[in-house]
C-alpha positions as CSV (number, residue, x, y, z in Angstrom):
1,X,13.1,19.1,40.8
2,X,9.7,17.1,41.4
3,X,8.5,14.2,39.1
4,X,6.1,15.4,36.6
5,X,2.7,14.5,37.0
6,X,-0.5,14.7,34.3
7,X,-1.7,18.3,34.7
8,X,-4.7,17.8,32.3
9,X,-6.2,15.3,29.6
10,X,-7.5,16.6,26.5
11,X,-9.4,13.9,24.6
12,X,-8.2,13.8,20.8
13,X,-10.7,14.2,18.1
14,X,-11.5,11.2,15.8
15,X,-11.0,12.9,12.6
16,X,-11.7,9.8,10.3
17,X,-13.0,6.5,11.4
18,X,-14.3,4.9,8.0
19,X,-13.1,1.1,8.5
20,X,-10.2,1.9,6.4
21,X,-8.3,4.8,8.1
22,X,-8.4,6.0,11.6
23,X,-7.0,9.1,12.4
24,X,-6.9,11.0,16.0
25,X,-6.1,14.6,16.0
26,X,-4.6,15.8,19.6
27,X,-3.8,19.4,18.7
28,X,-4.9,21.9,18.0
29,X,-8.0,22.2,20.2
30,X,-10.0,25.0,21.1
31,X,-8.8,25.0,24.9
32,X,-5.3,24.5,23.9
33,X,-3.4,25.6,20.4
34,X,0.2,24.3,21.5
35,X,2.4,22.4,23.4
36,X,5.9,23.5,23.5
37,X,6.3,24.6,19.7
38,X,3.8,21.8,18.6
39,X,0.7,23.1,17.1
40,X,-0.4,20.0,15.3
41,X,-0.4,16.2,16.2
42,X,-2.0,13.6,14.2
43,X,-1.9,9.8,15.0
44,X,-3.2,7.9,12.2
45,X,-3.6,4.0,10.7
46,X,-4.8,2.9,7.3
47,X,-5.2,-0.4,5.5
48,X,-5.0,0.6,1.6
49,X,-2.8,2.9,-0.4
50,X,-5.0,5.9,0.4
51,X,-3.3,8.2,2.8
52,X,-3.5,11.5,4.5
53,X,-1.4,14.0,2.0
54,X,-1.1,11.7,-0.8
55,X,-2.1,14.5,-3.2
56,X,0.2,17.7,-3.8
57,X,-0.7,20.3,-1.1
58,X,1.3,23.2,0.5
59,X,2.7,24.2,3.9
60,X,4.0,27.2,5.0
61,X,5.3,28.7,8.4
62,X,5.7,25.4,9.9
63,X,8.2,22.6,10.2
64,X,6.7,19.1,9.3
65,X,7.9,16.1,11.3
66,X,6.9,12.5,10.3
67,X,7.5,9.3,12.2
68,X,6.5,6.0,10.6
69,X,5.9,3.0,12.9
70,X,4.7,0.6,10.2
71,X,4.6,0.9,6.5
72,X,6.3,2.5,3.8
73,X,5.7,5.8,2.0
74,X,7.3,7.7,-1.2
75,X,7.9,11.5,-0.6
76,X,8.0,14.3,-3.4
77,X,8.1,17.9,-3.0
78,X,8.2,20.9,-5.2
79,X,11.9,21.7,-4.2
80,X,12.8,18.5,-5.7
81,X,13.5,16.4,-2.8
82,X,12.6,12.6,-3.7
83,X,12.7,10.0,-0.9
84,X,11.4,6.5,0.4
85,X,10.7,6.0,4.1
86,X,10.0,2.8,5.8
87,X,9.1,1.4,9.3
88,X,10.9,3.4,11.9
89,X,12.3,6.2,9.8
90,X,11.5,9.8,10.4
91,X,11.2,12.9,8.3
92,X,11.8,16.6,8.9
93,X,10.3,19.4,6.5
94,X,10.9,23.0,6.7
95,X,8.3,24.6,4.9
96,X,9.3,28.2,5.6
97,X,8.1,30.4,2.7
98,X,6.0,27.7,1.5
99,X,6.5,24.5,-0.5
100,X,4.3,21.6,-2.0
101,X,4.6,18.0,-1.0
102,X,3.0,14.7,-1.6
103,X,3.1,11.5,0.4
104,X,2.2,8.4,-1.4
105,X,1.9,5.2,0.8
106,X,2.8,1.4,-0.5
107,X,0.0,0.2,1.3
108,X,-1.2,0.1,5.1
109,X,0.5,2.5,7.2
110,X,0.8,3.7,11.1
111,X,2.5,6.8,12.0
112,X,2.5,10.3,13.4
113,X,2.5,13.5,11.5
114,X,3.3,16.6,13.6
115,X,3.9,20.4,13.0
116,X,6.0,22.9,15.1
117,X,5.3,26.7,14.7
118,X,8.3,28.4,13.1
119,X,9.3,31.5,15.0
120,X,8.2,34.7,13.7
121,X,11.4,35.9,12.3
122,X,11.7,32.8,10.4
123,X,8.4,32.4,8.9
124,X,9.5,33.0,5.5
125,X,12.8,31.0,5.8
126,X,14.0,28.9,2.8
127,X,12.5,25.4,2.5
128,X,14.5,22.4,3.7
129,X,14.2,18.5,4.2
130,X,15.9,15.8,6.0
131,X,15.0,12.2,6.6
132,X,16.6,9.8,9.2
133,X,16.7,6.0,8.8
134,X,15.6,3.6,11.6
135,X,19.4,2.7,12.4
136,X,20.3,6.6,12.6
137,X,17.6,6.9,15.5
138,X,19.3,6.1,18.9
139,X,17.5,3.3,20.9
140,X,18.5,2.2,24.5
141,X,16.8,0.7,27.5
142,X,15.8,2.9,30.3
143,X,14.3,0.7,33.8
144,X,11.8,-1.6,31.5
145,X,11.4,0.3,28.5
146,X,12.9,0.7,25.1
147,X,13.2,4.1,24.2
148,X,14.0,5.9,20.8
149,X,14.9,9.7,20.7
150,X,14.0,11.2,17.2
151,X,14.6,15.0,18.3
152,X,16.0,16.3,21.2
153,X,17.6,14.8,24.4
154,X,16.8,12.4,27.2
155,X,19.7,11.8,29.6
156,X,22.8,11.2,27.4
157,X,21.0,10.3,24.2
158,X,20.3,13.0,21.6
159,X,18.0,12.5,18.5
160,X,19.5,13.1,15.2
161,X,16.9,15.6,13.9
162,X,17.9,19.2,14.0
163,X,14.9,21.2,14.4
164,X,14.8,25.0,13.8
165,X,12.6,25.1,17.3
166,X,14.0,23.2,20.2
167,X,12.0,20.0,20.2
168,X,11.9,16.7,22.0
169,X,10.1,13.7,20.2
170,X,10.5,10.4,21.7
171,X,8.9,7.1,21.2
172,X,8.8,5.0,24.4
173,X,7.8,1.1,24.5
174,X,6.8,-0.6,27.6
175,X,6.2,-4.2,28.2
176,X,3.1,-5.4,30.3
177,X,3.4,-3.8,33.7
178,X,6.8,-2.4,32.7
179,X,8.2,1.0,34.2
180,X,10.5,3.5,33.4
181,X,11.9,6.9,34.8
182,X,13.1,9.2,32.2
183,X,15.1,12.6,32.9
184,X,13.3,15.1,30.6
185,X,13.9,18.9,31.1
186,X,11.8,20.3,28.5
187,X,10.0,23.6,29.5
188,X,6.5,22.0,28.3
189,X,5.9,18.3,27.9
190,X,3.2,15.8,26.9
191,X,2.5,12.5,26.0
192,X,0.2,10.6,23.5
193,X,-0.4,6.9,24.1
194,X,-0.5,5.3,20.9
195,X,-1.2,1.6,21.9
196,X,-2.0,0.2,25.3
197,X,-2.5,1.8,28.5
198,X,-0.5,3.5,31.1
199,X,-1.2,2.9,35.0
200,X,-1.6,6.2,36.5
201,X,-2.4,4.7,39.8
202,X,-5.3,4.7,42.3
203,X,-7.2,2.3,39.8
204,X,-6.7,5.3,37.2
205,X,-5.6,4.5,33.3
206,X,-4.8,6.6,30.3
207,X,-5.4,5.1,26.8
208,X,-5.0,5.9,23.4
209,X,-6.8,9.1,21.8
210,X,-5.9,11.7,24.5
211,X,-3.2,14.3,24.9
212,X,-1.7,14.3,28.4
213,X,-0.1,17.7,29.3
214,X,2.5,17.2,32.2
215,X,3.5,19.4,35.1
216,X,6.8,21.1,35.0
217,X,9.7,19.2,36.7
218,X,12.3,16.3,36.0
219,X,11.7,13.4,35.4
220,X,8.9,11.6,34.3
221,X,7.8,8.2,35.3
222,X,5.5,5.9,32.9
223,X,4.0,2.5,34.0
224,X,2.0,0.0,31.6
225,X,-1.1,-1.6,33.0
226,X,-0.7,-5.5,33.5
227,X,-3.1,-5.8,30.6
228,X,-0.7,-5.4,28.0
229,X,2.4,-3.3,26.7
230,X,2.1,0.2,25.9
231,X,3.5,2.5,23.3
232,X,3.8,6.3,24.3
233,X,5.3,9.4,22.6
234,X,6.9,12.2,24.4
235,X,7.0,15.4,23.0
236,X,7.4,19.1,23.7
237,X,10.1,22.1,24.2
238,X,10.1,25.6,24.8
239,X,6.6,27.5,24.4
240,X,5.5,28.5,20.8
241,X,6.8,31.9,19.8
242,X,4.2,34.7,18.7
243,X,0.7,34.2,17.9
244,X,-0.6,31.0,16.5
245,X,-2.8,31.8,13.2
246,X,-4.2,28.5,11.4
247,X,-5.1,28.6,7.7
248,X,-5.5,25.0,6.5
249,X,-2.0,23.8,6.1
250,X,-0.3,27.4,6.6
251,X,0.5,28.6,10.0
252,X,1.5,32.3,10.8
253,X,1.9,34.6,13.5
254,X,-0.3,37.6,12.1
255,X,-3.4,37.4,9.7
256,X,-1.5,39.5,7.3
257,X,1.1,36.9,6.9
258,X,-1.5,34.0,6.6
259,X,-3.2,36.1,3.6
260,X,0.3,36.4,2.0
261,X,0.8,32.6,2.3
262,X,-2.5,31.8,0.5
263,X,-1.7,34.7,-2.3
264,X,1.6,32.9,-2.8
265,X,0.3,29.5,-3.1
266,X,-2.3,30.6,-5.6
267,X,0.0,32.6,-7.8
268,X,2.7,29.4,-7.8
269,X,5.6,31.2,-5.7
270,X,5.5,28.1,-3.4
271,X,6.2,25.9,-6.5
272,X,4.4,23.5,-8.5
273,X,3.8,19.5,-8.2
274,X,2.0,17.6,-10.6
275,X,0.0,20.6,-11.9
276,X,-0.8,22.2,-8.7
277,X,-1.3,24.8,-8.4
278,X,-3.2,25.1,-11.4
């Protein structure tokens, strides 16, 4: 198959930039609601203990994937799961029919929060939780890159996170001027530059703050510019199933199911956490 190229670049929205927190949102966008099963892509950094999602809040109809690059966070939810994550750890939450959770950072933090839309027949599935410590996530060298596979597969390397929707999530670190070629067979594939810049050839570069959607094919070639190292996340999978309707923290396939999720939250059917819902 042909090497994957960049089909389009979608500038991310700078949702928060207040001196303490910087948050880029690459999905959803008006021009594109999904990439594979992913319907939400947040890349954030903050300096204080104030974080995204530190107060109890609900989710339903999605899987929530968190990948922590720096810092520590405490997780609590209405299903009784309690966990602590550190740098290099990952977390998976299947919200399904609905649950509440809260994430309290220990201090400054840098990471990703991603949502995948559950298929229509599993929108009301029971919630589930799992976390993956840094030493459980395979890391290998490919060309001049260090690659970590959190979910899905690159070549012979499979990530430990078993998602309901087949999903690829991989973290690629390139030295200054470094290059790698990775075999990736996902139907839909994109990348987000977290730090540094990629050299696209002909004097063109791709930096942080954008989602690059790639053409079909296999493999994908990445090269950092000579100006410094680059951190890149690859993500994708088969196309999202069903329609996508957003209602804040809920993602459903019909307006009726979205309304039901709101009623379930308000009535306490998704559980309670620190008195929420009141």
